[in-house]
Structure formats: C-alpha cells, structure tokens
N, C-alpha and C positions, 0 to 999 in steps of 0.2 A: 184570303187576306194576305197582303204583302206584309206580314207581321214584322214589326220593328225588332222583335226578339228572335227572329228566325236564326240569325247567325249565332246568337247567344245559345239557342237551343242545341244546335249542332255541336258547338264547342263544349258546353257544359254537360251534355249527355255523355260524352266520352270521359270527361273529367270525373263525373260521378261514379263511373265504372271502377275507379281506382279504390274506392272506399272499402276497408276491410273491418268495419265495426259491426257489432251484433245488435246494437240498439237501433231505434228508429228516430228519424227527424222529420216528422210529418209537417204538412202545410200548417202554419200557425195563422189562422184567420185574423187574430188580434194584432198581428204584426204587419198587416197589409192595409193600405189605404182603403177607405170605404167603397169607392167606386172606380176601380181600375178599368181601363179599356181592354187590357189583355193581361194575362197572368200565366206563369209557368212555375211549377215547383217540381224539383227532382230530389227524391229521398235517396241519398247515396247509401245510407246504412241498410235500407231495405233491399236495394239492388244487389249488394255484394253477395249474399249467400244464394241467390237464385241461380238457376242453370244458365240463364242469359248473362247474368253478372259474371259468373265463373268463366264463361266463354270469352267475354271481353277482357277479363283479367288475364287470361291465358295469352290473348293477343298482345296485351301490354307487356308481357314478359319477354317478348321478342327483342333482340338486341337494340334495334333502332329506338323503340319506345322506352326501353329501360334506360338508355343513355339520356334521353330527354327528361325522364322523371328525375334522374340523379342531378341533372343540371338545375332543374326547378327547385329541388330540395336544398341544394347548396345555396341558391340565391335567396330563397324565401324562408328557409328554416321550417319548412312545412312538408311533411310526408303525406302525399295525397293518398297513399294506400291505407294509412291508419288515422289520419287526423282531419279528413274532410268528411263532414256529416251530411250536408245538404245545401241546396241553392234555391232561392226564390227570386224570380224576375217578374217585374210588372211595369206597366206604363199607364199614364193617365190619358194618353192620346196615341194616335198612329205615328206621331213624329218620333223618330229614333232617339232624339236628344232628350225626350221625356222619360226614357226607360231607366230603371234602376236595377242593380244586381245586388242581392244580399246573400253573402256566403256565411254558412255556419261551419266553423272549424276550430280546432285546437291550435292556435297560433301564438306567436310571441309578439305582443303589441309593440313593445319597444323596438324590436327589430324592424317591423313593418314601418313604423314612424321614421326610423333612421333611413330606410330605403327611400321613402317619400321625400325626406329632407335633402337627399342627395340628388333628386331629380332636377331637371332643368326648370329654372324660374319657380322654385317651390315657394308657396305662400300658404297661410293658414288663416281661418276665420273662426271665432268662437260662436257657438250656437247652443244656448242653454248650458247644460253641464258638459257638452261635447265640443270637439274641435273638428272643423271640416278642413281637410288638407287638400291642396290642389297644385297641379304642376302641368307643364306643357306636355302634350301627347306627341312624342317624336314620331310615332308611327302613322300619324294622320297628316295629310297635306293642309296647308293654310287655306282658309276660305275668305275671299275678299280681303286678303291681307291679315286676317286674324287667325292665329294658331290655336287649334282646339286644345282644350285642357281636360284633365282627368280630375274628378272630385271624389273624395273618399272620406269615410269616417269610421271609427271603431267604437262599437257599443256592445259591451259584454263579450259574448263569443261570436259576434257578428262583425263582418267587414262589409261596408256598404259602398258601392261604386255607382257613379253616374256621370253624365256628360254636362249636367248643369248643377250649380250650387243649390238652386231652389229645389231640385228633385231630391237631392240627398237630405236637405233640411226637412223636407216633407216627411221622409221616412223616420227621421229622428223624432219628429213631432208625434208621429203615430206610436212609436215605441215609448215615448214619454207619457202617452195617454192624454195629450192635449188636443188631439184631433180625432174624429171618428175613424173606426177601422172596419174591416170586412166582417168581423164577427157581429157587429151591430147593424149590419145591412142584410137584405135578402138577396143580394147579388150572388150568382153562381152557387146555388144551394147544394149542388152535387159535390162540391169540393170541400176538403177539410173536414169530412164527417168524423165524429168520434168513433174510436175503435176501428178505424179504417187505416190500412197500411199499404196504399198503392205506391208503385215506384214513381209514376209520373202523374201529375194533375195539371191540366191546362184549360184555359178558357179565354174567350174573346167576345166582344159585342160589336155589332154593326161594323163588319169588316169591309174593307175596300179592296176589291180584286180587279185585276185587269180582265177585260172581256175575253182575252185569249186563253185565260186559265180554264181548263175543262171543268173544274169544280166551282167556277164562279156562280153559275146559276143557282146551285144549292145554297151556297154561303151568302149570296146577296139576298136571298129570300128569308134568311134566318136573322132573328134579332140577336141571338147569342148562340155560342157553341161551347160545349164543355166536354173535356176528354179525360178519362181516368184509365190508367194502364197498371196492371199488376200481375203477379204470378203466385199460384198456390197449387199444391198437389200435382206438380209437373204439368200444370196447365197455365197458359198465358191468356189473360183475360183483358179485353178492352171494351169500354163503353163510350160511345160518342152520342151526346145528346144535343139536338138542334131544336131551338125554341123559336116558333114563328108567331106572327101577330094573331093568327086565328087557325081554327081547324082546317079551313079551306086552303089556306096557304101551306099548312103542314102537309095536306094531301098532295099538293103540287111537288113539294120537296120529296115526299115519299116516292112519287112516280118517277121523278128524275133519278133518285138514288137507285131505285130498282132497275132502271134502264142501264145505268152505269155499271151496276153489279153484274147484270146479264152479259154486257159486253166484255167485262173482265174475265168472265168464265170461258169466253171463246178464244182467249189468247193462248193457244196451244204452244206457241213458240216461247212463252214465258211461264213455265210451270210454277214458279214461285207465286206469280200473280194469281194463277188459277187456284192454287192451294189457299191463298188468303181469301179469295172471293168465296170459295166453297165453305169457309169457316165463319162467314158473316151472315147475320140475320138482321132484318130491318123491320120495325113495327112503328105504328103511329098510335098515340094516345092523346086525344084532344089536339092541342096546339104544339105537341112535342113529337119529334121523330127520333127514335133511338136505334142506333146501330150497335150490335154486339158482336165481338170477335172472340171465339174460343178455339184455341189451337194448342197442341202439345208443345212444350218447350223444346223438345227435340226438333220439331218441324221449324220452329222459329230460328233455332241455331243453324239449321241447314240453310234456311233462307239467307241468314246473315253471312254464312260462309260463301254461298253462291254469289252474293252481291260483292263481297270482298274480292273474290276471284275475278269477277268481271272487271272491277275497277283496276286490279293489278294488271290484267291483260291489256286494258286500255292504256294504262301508263306505260307499259312495256312497248306497245305499238307506237306510242307517241315518241318515246325516247329513241326507238329504232329509226324513225323518220328523221329525227334531228341529228 
C-alpha cells in the first residue's frame, strides 16, 4: 500500500521515542472511527523504557537533535521527553487529505491556540462544544491556485490535526459519542486488546500498491493487514496478520511469503536482512496468514546502528561529491 500515513509513520516514530513517562497510552478503539481504511497507533510511554527506546533516546541526546528539541520546546511549550504520551493516525480512504493525526500530550491549550491565531489567514469554526482552528499551510505549495490549510482542534488531552475540516469534525463526533467507533465494530480485532501493551499497532484494508512493489502480490491478495510490535524480557516481538477471502487465497499468500523469506536468507551481503529473516516464522490458519518475528533487543539495536551508519556514510559521500 502506498499508505497515506507513511510519512506520518516515519516522523512520529522518531517523535514517540522522546517520551520519558512510565505509564502507557494504548490504542483507544472508542476514539477511532468505526471503519478506518488504515490505522497506526504509537504508544510513546511504552516505548521509552525498552532497550530500543533507550537507544533512540541516546541518539536524540546528540548535539544536533538536542538543539532541535530545545527549539521545539521553546516554540510549543511542550517537552517531548516528558509530555508526549502517544499518537493515533487513521484515514477513511487512501487519499492523504482524509487522514487525521491525534496527539495525546500534556500541553498548554491557550498557548497552542495563540500560535494558531498568529498563523497566516487564521480562521475558526464552532463544532458542537469544540472549535476547529484552521490556517494556511506555508510549507505546502498551492494546488490549482488554492493554498492548502491546516485544520486542528483541542479536546481534553488531545490535539487533532487534519487536512480537511470534515475529517477533524468526524474525530470530534466520535469523541462526543455521536457517531460509531472502532470499539463497536469487528474491524481489526487484533488491535487495542485489553491488557496488551505493544509499542506499535497498525492496520489497513484493501491496499493499493504499484505493481513494481515486491510485496504487492501478497498485499493485493489480502483483504486486510494488521501489525503489532512490542518488547518484553529483552525480546522484540512482531506479529503480522494477513486476512484473505478464503483459505485457498491464504495458501497463495503463504507460498509467496515463504519464497520471499527464503530469498532474504540468501542475501549474505546484508547480514541484518539475514538475521531478520531467520527470526521470522510464517503459518496459515484458515483464511489467515500470520508472520511472527522474535529477536533479541540487542540484535534489533545492532540492526538500527548498522542502518544509521549506512545512511551516515551515504550522506557523507553525497556531501563529498557536492
């Protein structure tokens, strides 16, 4: 899927690593619309004490990152290290403009409103007991002569962002209990389970992928995909569940997945890929195919370090050419 939330995922994954709180902010099914096309939840509070979270925090302590954090804190009066709890992103379609981002944090509402009011062409609209604030997004180019806007609302300890007023209004309606929510539906049943404390939960249904994508065959055959990532006892656990129309189709998905896994194990020039592949098991149960990853947190951190080193070397090489 060319997920409309992919850029959000990359940005917020790093942001959630800053959280230094001990409590958890799990996915709240009752605060998500009943039938999202895709969904991502990051529990910043759960991530912080894990080995993976501690490694990312250490990376954030480096001078460049520290300066950016300080700038952010001065502007928004929000300390990402101690006041960011979690983030939920979802959309009702594959269109990026239908996506919404809900941030759970300890913020100063009055200060955030003052920042919005100072933005270019600020306007506001009442919606029930709430106000939807919106302003021109200076970071985005105009489309057909129309300048994109940012829409936002504050409800309790949540700040809601979207690219359309209707999308933000829909979230407020869910929170007010006037429209159905995910807790009242049977969609994505593996997500938001009671007593479960994963770091990441994500799902999507009927994804659209370019034919050039190597994973397109698997995902196009799947009606829905659900992903849960967590850490416990120095072990990193991941479960990917693909749901097909039938057991026969699930069998095809299993065969393709096993083939891709076998190929990954042969990439001796990429030891991190081989390590990941060796830690994955795949099984079919009826119309479902489940892939499970079990890896020590030490191995995961080493993979992250190797990836960071590769990217740094690539940047250095590019700068040298310039």
